Jmol script that loads the backbone (N, CA, C; Angstrom):
load data "model"
ATOM      1  N   UNK A   1      42.701  92.112  13.458  1.00  0.00           N
ATOM      2  CA  UNK A   1      42.016  92.828  12.413  1.00  0.00           C
ATOM      3  C   UNK A   1      42.223  92.087  11.097  1.00  0.00           C
ATOM      4  N   UNK A   2      41.172  91.993  10.305  1.00  0.00           N
ATOM      5  CA  UNK A   2      41.222  91.301   9.027  1.00  0.00           C
ATOM      6  C   UNK A   2      41.598  92.272   7.913  1.00  0.00           C
ATOM      7  N   UNK A   3      42.531  91.855   7.078  1.00  0.00           N
ATOM      8  CA  UNK A   3      42.955  92.681   5.954  1.00  0.00           C
ATOM      9  C   UNK A   3      42.333  92.169   4.666  1.00  0.00           C
ATOM     10  N   UNK A   4      42.157  93.067   3.723  1.00  0.00           N
ATOM     11  CA  UNK A   4      41.631  92.749   2.402  1.00  0.00           C
ATOM     12  C   UNK A   4      42.706  93.029   1.370  1.00  0.00           C
ATOM     13  N   UNK A   5      42.497  92.539   0.167  1.00  0.00           N
ATOM     14  CA  UNK A   5      43.373  92.976  -0.920  1.00  0.00           C
ATOM     15  C   UNK A   5      42.797  94.278  -1.459  1.00  0.00           C
ATOM     16  N   UNK A   6      43.614  95.080  -2.090  1.00  0.00           N
ATOM     17  CA  UNK A   6      43.138  96.348  -2.617  1.00  0.00           C
ATOM     18  C   UNK A   6      42.068  96.108  -3.678  1.00  0.00           C
ATOM     19  N   UNK A   7      42.127  94.990  -4.365  1.00  0.00           N
ATOM     20  CA  UNK A   7      41.128  94.679  -5.374  1.00  0.00           C
ATOM     21  C   UNK A   7      39.730  94.512  -4.756  1.00  0.00           C
ATOM     22  N   UNK A   8      39.658  94.104  -3.504  1.00  0.00           N
ATOM     23  CA  UNK A   8      38.371  93.866  -2.834  1.00  0.00           C
ATOM     24  C   UNK A   8      37.621  95.146  -2.471  1.00  0.00           C
ATOM     25  N   UNK A   9      38.269  96.296  -2.557  1.00  0.00           N
ATOM     26  CA  UNK A   9      37.614  97.563  -2.232  1.00  0.00           C
ATOM     27  C   UNK A   9      36.562  97.861  -3.300  1.00  0.00           C
ATOM     28  N   UNK A  10      35.368  98.159  -2.879  1.00  0.00           N
ATOM     29  CA  UNK A  10      34.279  98.488  -3.804  1.00  0.00           C
ATOM     30  C   UNK A  10      34.460  99.905  -4.340  1.00  0.00           C
ATOM     31  N   UNK A  11      33.886 100.178  -5.498  1.00  0.00           N
ATOM     32  CA  UNK A  11      33.952 101.509  -6.089  1.00  0.00           C
ATOM     33  C   UNK A  11      33.348 102.529  -5.132  1.00  0.00           C
ATOM     34  N   UNK A  12      34.080 103.600  -4.852  1.00  0.00           N
ATOM     35  CA  UNK A  12      33.648 104.646  -3.939  1.00  0.00           C
ATOM     36  C   UNK A  12      34.115 104.441  -2.503  1.00  0.00           C
ATOM     37  N   UNK A  13      34.639 103.261  -2.182  1.00  0.00           N
ATOM     38  CA  UNK A  13      35.113 102.973  -0.821  1.00  0.00           C
ATOM     39  C   UNK A  13      36.594 103.343  -0.680  1.00  0.00           C
ATOM     40  N   UNK A  14      37.003 103.551   0.565  1.00  0.00           N
ATOM     41  CA  UNK A  14      38.387 103.946   0.853  1.00  0.00           C
ATOM     42  C   UNK A  14      39.052 102.911   1.752  1.00  0.00           C
ATOM     43  N   UNK A  15      40.384 102.905   1.722  1.00  0.00           N
ATOM     44  CA  UNK A  15      41.159 101.980   2.537  1.00  0.00           C
ATOM     45  C   UNK A  15      42.532 102.584   2.819  1.00  0.00           C
ATOM     46  N   UNK A  16      43.232 101.939   3.729  1.00  0.00           N
ATOM     47  CA  UNK A  16      44.598 102.338   4.085  1.00  0.00           C
ATOM     48  C   UNK A  16      45.517 101.166   3.786  1.00  0.00           C
ATOM     49  N   UNK A  17      46.611 101.423   3.115  1.00  0.00           N
ATOM     50  CA  UNK A  17      47.561 100.366   2.772  1.00  0.00           C
ATOM     51  C   UNK A  17      48.277  99.897   4.035  1.00  0.00           C
ATOM     52  N   UNK A  18      48.339  98.565   4.209  1.00  0.00           N
ATOM     53  CA  UNK A  18      49.051  97.996   5.354  1.00  0.00           C
ATOM     54  C   UNK A  18      50.269  97.190   4.935  1.00  0.00           C
ATOM     55  N   UNK A  19      50.362  96.864   3.649  1.00  0.00           N
ATOM     56  CA  UNK A  19      51.533  96.132   3.187  1.00  0.00           C
ATOM     57  C   UNK A  19      51.465  95.775   1.718  1.00  0.00           C
ATOM     58  N   UNK A  20      52.644  95.526   1.143  1.00  0.00           N
ATOM     59  CA  UNK A  20      52.752  95.103  -0.254  1.00  0.00           C
ATOM     60  C   UNK A  20      53.332  93.700  -0.271  1.00  0.00           C
ATOM     61  N   UNK A  21      52.637  92.793  -0.928  1.00  0.00           N
ATOM     62  CA  UNK A  21      53.053  91.397  -0.966  1.00  0.00           C
ATOM     63  C   UNK A  21      53.284  90.993  -2.424  1.00  0.00           C
ATOM     64  N   UNK A  22      54.225  91.680  -3.090  1.00  0.00           N
ATOM     65  CA  UNK A  22      54.428  91.444  -4.519  1.00  0.00           C
ATOM     66  C   UNK A  22      55.918  91.364  -4.843  1.00  0.00           C
ATOM     67  N   UNK A  23      56.195  91.041  -6.115  1.00  0.00           N
ATOM     68  CA  UNK A  23      57.585  90.940  -6.568  1.00  0.00           C
ATOM     69  C   UNK A  23      58.305  92.270  -6.368  1.00  0.00           C
ATOM     70  N   UNK A  24      59.606  92.209  -6.195  1.00  0.00           N
ATOM     71  CA  UNK A  24      60.399  93.400  -5.879  1.00  0.00           C
ATOM     72  C   UNK A  24      60.281  94.517  -6.908  1.00  0.00           C
ATOM     73  N   UNK A  25      60.262  94.168  -8.223  1.00  0.00           N
ATOM     74  CA  UNK A  25      60.192  95.238  -9.219  1.00  0.00           C
ATOM     75  C   UNK A  25      58.851  95.953  -9.167  1.00  0.00           C
ATOM     76  N   UNK A  26      57.777  95.220  -8.988  1.00  0.00           N
ATOM     77  CA  UNK A  26      56.444  95.837  -8.897  1.00  0.00           C
ATOM     78  C   UNK A  26      56.329  96.598  -7.568  1.00  0.00           C
ATOM     79  N   UNK A  27      56.852  95.999  -6.513  1.00  0.00           N
ATOM     80  CA  UNK A  27      56.802  96.644  -5.201  1.00  0.00           C
ATOM     81  C   UNK A  27      57.512  97.996  -5.244  1.00  0.00           C
ATOM     82  N   UNK A  28      58.673  98.044  -5.862  1.00  0.00           N
ATOM     83  CA  UNK A  28      59.426  99.293  -5.975  1.00  0.00           C
ATOM     84  C   UNK A  28      58.629 100.329  -6.755  1.00  0.00           C
ATOM     85  N   UNK A  29      57.993  99.906  -7.841  1.00  0.00           N
ATOM     86  CA  UNK A  29      57.204 100.837  -8.671  1.00  0.00           C
ATOM     87  C   UNK A  29      56.015 101.374  -7.883  1.00  0.00           C
ATOM     88  N   UNK A  30      55.316 100.495  -7.152  1.00  0.00           N
ATOM     89  CA  UNK A  30      54.189 100.945  -6.335  1.00  0.00           C
ATOM     90  C   UNK A  30      54.651 101.947  -5.284  1.00  0.00           C
ATOM     91  N   UNK A  31      55.785 101.690  -4.665  1.00  0.00           N
ATOM     92  CA  UNK A  31      56.305 102.605  -3.652  1.00  0.00           C
ATOM     93  C   UNK A  31      56.665 103.956  -4.270  1.00  0.00           C
ATOM     94  N   UNK A  32      57.196 103.954  -5.482  1.00  0.00           N
ATOM     95  CA  UNK A  32      57.513 105.201  -6.175  1.00  0.00           C
ATOM     96  C   UNK A  32      56.245 106.002  -6.486  1.00  0.00           C
ATOM     97  N   UNK A  33      55.126 105.304  -6.648  1.00  0.00           N
ATOM     98  CA  UNK A  33      53.847 105.957  -6.919  1.00  0.00           C
ATOM     99  C   UNK A  33      53.147 106.428  -5.639  1.00  0.00           C
ATOM    100  N   UNK A  34      53.768 106.193  -4.488  1.00  0.00           N
ATOM    101  CA  UNK A  34      53.212 106.656  -3.222  1.00  0.00           C
ATOM    102  C   UNK A  34      52.440 105.617  -2.441  1.00  0.00           C
ATOM    103  N   UNK A  35      52.471 104.375  -2.884  1.00  0.00           N
ATOM    104  CA  UNK A  35      51.752 103.310  -2.179  1.00  0.00           C
ATOM    105  C   UNK A  35      52.644 102.702  -1.110  1.00  0.00           C
ATOM    106  N   UNK A  36      52.652 103.359   0.040  1.00  0.00           N
ATOM    107  CA  UNK A  36      53.423 102.871   1.177  1.00  0.00           C
ATOM    108  C   UNK A  36      52.476 102.678   2.352  1.00  0.00           C
ATOM    109  N   UNK A  37      52.953 101.981   3.353  1.00  0.00           N
ATOM    110  CA  UNK A  37      52.132 101.711   4.525  1.00  0.00           C
ATOM    111  C   UNK A  37      51.576 103.018   5.100  1.00  0.00           C
ATOM    112  N   UNK A  38      50.266 103.027   5.337  1.00  0.00           N
ATOM    113  CA  UNK A  38      49.613 104.186   5.905  1.00  0.00           C
ATOM    114  C   UNK A  38      48.965 105.103   4.882  1.00  0.00           C
ATOM    115  N   UNK A  39      49.245 104.906   3.594  1.00  0.00           N
ATOM    116  CA  UNK A  39      48.661 105.745   2.541  1.00  0.00           C
ATOM    117  C   UNK A  39      47.180 105.409   2.360  1.00  0.00           C
ATOM    118  N   UNK A  40      46.354 106.432   2.252  1.00  0.00           N
ATOM    119  CA  UNK A  40      44.921 106.249   2.010  1.00  0.00           C
ATOM    120  C   UNK A  40      44.696 106.135   0.510  1.00  0.00           C
ATOM    121  N   UNK A  41      43.860 105.178   0.113  1.00  0.00           N
ATOM    122  CA  UNK A  41      43.495 104.985  -1.291  1.00  0.00           C
ATOM    123  C   UNK A  41      41.983 104.905  -1.404  1.00  0.00           C
ATOM    124  N   UNK A  42      41.478 105.264  -2.576  1.00  0.00           N
ATOM    125  CA  UNK A  42      40.041 105.189  -2.823  1.00  0.00           C
ATOM    126  C   UNK A  42      39.824 104.590  -4.203  1.00  0.00           C
ATOM    127  N   UNK A  43      38.925 103.618  -4.307  1.00  0.00           N
ATOM    128  CA  UNK A  43      38.590 103.028  -5.594  1.00  0.00           C
ATOM    129  C   UNK A  43      37.639 103.994  -6.299  1.00  0.00           C
ATOM    130  N   UNK A  44      38.055 104.501  -7.445  1.00  0.00           N
ATOM    131  CA  UNK A  44      37.248 105.501  -8.146  1.00  0.00           C
ATOM    132  C   UNK A  44      36.577 104.968  -9.404  1.00  0.00           C
ATOM    133  N   UNK A  45      37.033 103.828  -9.930  1.00  0.00           N
ATOM    134  CA  UNK A  45      36.438 103.301 -11.148  1.00  0.00           C
ATOM    135  C   UNK A  45      36.744 101.816 -11.297  1.00  0.00           C
ATOM    136  N   UNK A  46      35.737 101.057 -11.716  1.00  0.00           N
ATOM    137  CA  UNK A  46      35.913  99.634 -11.993  1.00  0.00           C
ATOM    138  C   UNK A  46      35.651  99.386 -13.473  1.00  0.00           C
ATOM    139  N   UNK A  47      36.538  98.649 -14.136  1.00  0.00           N
ATOM    140  CA  UNK A  47      36.329  98.301 -15.541  1.00  0.00           C
ATOM    141  C   UNK A  47      35.139  97.355 -15.646  1.00  0.00           C
ATOM    142  N   UNK A  48      34.454  97.327 -16.777  1.00  0.00           N
ATOM    143  CA  UNK A  48      33.254  96.506 -16.928  1.00  0.00           C
ATOM    144  C   UNK A  48      33.425  95.029 -16.578  1.00  0.00           C
ATOM    145  N   UNK A  49      34.547  94.427 -16.920  1.00  0.00           N
ATOM    146  CA  UNK A  49      34.744  93.007 -16.628  1.00  0.00           C
ATOM    147  C   UNK A  49      35.582  92.775 -15.378  1.00  0.00           C
ATOM    148  N   UNK A  50      35.934  93.827 -14.657  1.00  0.00           N
ATOM    149  CA  UNK A  50      36.639  93.711 -13.389  1.00  0.00           C
ATOM    150  C   UNK A  50      38.109  93.388 -13.483  1.00  0.00           C
ATOM    151  N   UNK A  51      38.701  93.491 -14.658  1.00  0.00           N
ATOM    152  CA  UNK A  51      40.119  93.154 -14.780  1.00  0.00           C
ATOM    153  C   UNK A  51      41.026  94.294 -14.362  1.00  0.00           C
ATOM    154  N   UNK A  52      40.509  95.515 -14.365  1.00  0.00           N
ATOM    155  CA  UNK A  52      41.282  96.695 -13.973  1.00  0.00           C
ATOM    156  C   UNK A  52      40.400  97.594 -13.114  1.00  0.00           C
ATOM    157  N   UNK A  53      41.006  98.180 -12.087  1.00  0.00           N
ATOM    158  CA  UNK A  53      40.323  99.181 -11.269  1.00  0.00           C
ATOM    159  C   UNK A  53      41.227 100.404 -11.186  1.00  0.00           C
ATOM    160  N   UNK A  54      40.613 101.578 -11.044  1.00  0.00           N
ATOM    161  CA  UNK A  54      41.379 102.815 -10.884  1.00  0.00           C
ATOM    162  C   UNK A  54      41.255 103.286  -9.450  1.00  0.00           C
ATOM    163  N   UNK A  55      42.375 103.724  -8.881  1.00  0.00           N
ATOM    164  CA  UNK A  55      42.430 104.141  -7.484  1.00  0.00           C
ATOM    165  C   UNK A  55      43.007 105.542  -7.384  1.00  0.00           C
ATOM    166  N   UNK A  56      42.475 106.315  -6.467  1.00  0.00           N
ATOM    167  CA  UNK A  56      43.046 107.611  -6.156  1.00  0.00           C
ATOM    168  C   UNK A  56      44.088 107.395  -5.069  1.00  0.00           C
ATOM    169  N   UNK A  57      45.337 107.749  -5.384  1.00  0.00           N
ATOM    170  CA  UNK A  57      46.457 107.542  -4.461  1.00  0.00           C
ATOM    171  C   UNK A  57      47.312 108.795  -4.458  1.00  0.00           C
ATOM    172  N   UNK A  58      47.462 109.417  -3.324  1.00  0.00           N
ATOM    173  CA  UNK A  58      48.346 110.573  -3.167  1.00  0.00           C
ATOM    174  C   UNK A  58      48.100 111.643  -4.236  1.00  0.00           C
ATOM    175  N   UNK A  59      46.843 111.927  -4.522  1.00  0.00           N
ATOM    176  CA  UNK A  59      46.502 112.979  -5.459  1.00  0.00           C
ATOM    177  C   UNK A  59      46.511 112.585  -6.924  1.00  0.00           C
ATOM    178  N   UNK A  60      46.795 111.337  -7.227  1.00  0.00           N
ATOM    179  CA  UNK A  60      46.797 110.847  -8.606  1.00  0.00           C
ATOM    180  C   UNK A  60      45.822 109.689  -8.738  1.00  0.00           C
ATOM    181  N   UNK A  61      45.362 109.438  -9.951  1.00  0.00           N
ATOM    182  CA  UNK A  61      44.527 108.274 -10.219  1.00  0.00           C
ATOM    183  C   UNK A  61      45.378 107.269 -10.986  1.00  0.00           C
ATOM    184  N   UNK A  62      45.424 106.045 -10.451  1.00  0.00           N
ATOM    185  CA  UNK A  62      46.285 105.008 -11.002  1.00  0.00           C
ATOM    186  C   UNK A  62      45.441 103.776 -11.314  1.00  0.00           C
ATOM    187  N   UNK A  63      45.553 103.256 -12.528  1.00  0.00           N
ATOM    188  CA  UNK A  63      44.862 102.026 -12.920  1.00  0.00           C
ATOM    189  C   UNK A  63      45.771 100.843 -12.610  1.00  0.00           C
ATOM    190  N   UNK A  64      45.188  99.829 -11.957  1.00  0.00           N
ATOM    191  CA  UNK A  64      45.973  98.664 -11.555  1.00  0.00           C
ATOM    192  C   UNK A  64      45.246  97.390 -11.978  1.00  0.00           C
ATOM    193  N   UNK A  65      45.991  96.451 -12.550  1.00  0.00           N
ATOM    194  CA  UNK A  65      45.422  95.163 -12.948  1.00  0.00           C
ATOM    195  C   UNK A  65      45.018  94.363 -11.716  1.00  0.00           C
ATOM    196  N   UNK A  66      44.036  93.502 -11.898  1.00  0.00           N
ATOM    197  CA  UNK A  66      43.512  92.681 -10.806  1.00  0.00           C
ATOM    198  C   UNK A  66      44.621  91.880 -10.130  1.00  0.00           C
ATOM    199  N   UNK A  67      45.477  91.221 -10.921  1.00  0.00           N
ATOM    200  CA  UNK A  67      46.518  90.366 -10.328  1.00  0.00           C
ATOM    201  C   UNK A  67      47.495  91.163  -9.463  1.00  0.00           C
ATOM    202  N   UNK A  68      47.744  92.422  -9.797  1.00  0.00           N
ATOM    203  CA  UNK A  68      48.641  93.245  -8.988  1.00  0.00           C
ATOM    204  C   UNK A  68      47.922  93.830  -7.779  1.00  0.00           C
ATOM    205  N   UNK A  69      46.667  94.248  -7.947  1.00  0.00           N
ATOM    206  CA  UNK A  69      45.899  94.813  -6.835  1.00  0.00           C
ATOM    207  C   UNK A  69      45.644  93.770  -5.743  1.00  0.00           C
ATOM    208  N   UNK A  70      45.598  92.502  -6.132  1.00  0.00           N
ATOM    209  CA  UNK A  70      45.382  91.438  -5.141  1.00  0.00           C
ATOM    210  C   UNK A  70      46.583  91.265  -4.214  1.00  0.00           C
ATOM    211  N   UNK A  71      47.747  91.778  -4.602  1.00  0.00           N
ATOM    212  CA  UNK A  71      48.965  91.669  -3.785  1.00  0.00           C
ATOM    213  C   UNK A  71      49.167  92.839  -2.833  1.00  0.00           C
ATOM    214  N   UNK A  72      48.249  93.796  -2.820  1.00  0.00           N
ATOM    215  CA  UNK A  72      48.358  94.951  -1.936  1.00  0.00           C
ATOM    216  C   UNK A  72      47.352  94.775  -0.801  1.00  0.00           C
ATOM    217  N   UNK A  73      47.840  94.696   0.427  1.00  0.00           N
ATOM    218  CA  UNK A  73      46.971  94.491   1.584  1.00  0.00           C
ATOM    219  C   UNK A  73      46.507  95.833   2.137  1.00  0.00           C
ATOM    220  N   UNK A  74      45.206  95.915   2.446  1.00  0.00           N
ATOM    221  CA  UNK A  74      44.615  97.151   2.950  1.00  0.00           C
ATOM    222  C   UNK A  74      43.638  96.828   4.083  1.00  0.00           C
ATOM    223  N   UNK A  75      43.258  97.883   4.783  1.00  0.00           N
ATOM    224  CA  UNK A  75      42.138  97.785   5.736  1.00  0.00           C
ATOM    225  C   UNK A  75      41.201  98.940   5.415  1.00  0.00           C
ATOM    226  N   UNK A  76      39.905  98.661   5.469  1.00  0.00           N
ATOM    227  CA  UNK A  76      38.930  99.680   5.109  1.00  0.00           C
ATOM    228  C   UNK A  76      38.902 100.809   6.127  1.00  0.00           C
ATOM    229  N   UNK A  77      38.702 102.032   5.631  1.00  0.00           N
ATOM    230  CA  UNK A  77      38.583 103.229   6.470  1.00  0.00           C
ATOM    231  C   UNK A  77      37.451 104.078   5.925  1.00  0.00           C
ATOM    232  N   UNK A  78      37.042 105.036   6.726  1.00  0.00           N
ATOM    233  CA  UNK A  78      36.031 105.993   6.300  1.00  0.00           C
ATOM    234  C   UNK A  78      36.708 107.334   6.107  1.00  0.00           C
ATOM    235  N   UNK A  79      36.510 107.938   4.934  1.00  0.00           N
ATOM    236  CA  UNK A  79      37.111 109.263   4.667  1.00  0.00           C
ATOM    237  C   UNK A  79      36.157 110.360   5.056  1.00  0.00           C
TER     238      UNK A  79
END
end "model"
wireframe off; spacefill off
backbone 0.3
color backbone group
């Protein structure tokens, strides 16, 4: 199965987190926000220039920079 980065999810599409491939401090923060393996996320908003996207994660909306979202591996799902 092919994985995507979380940044690759289009607005309105959903995915499931399969892994975090980032520095330990950022990884810990993402995990504290509920981004763990198996969590469903949905891209709810894209900034005009694509540098930031907002995702619905565990009942909250979280804005993530492109460079950080590229380190989160996901697989697309249908909600």
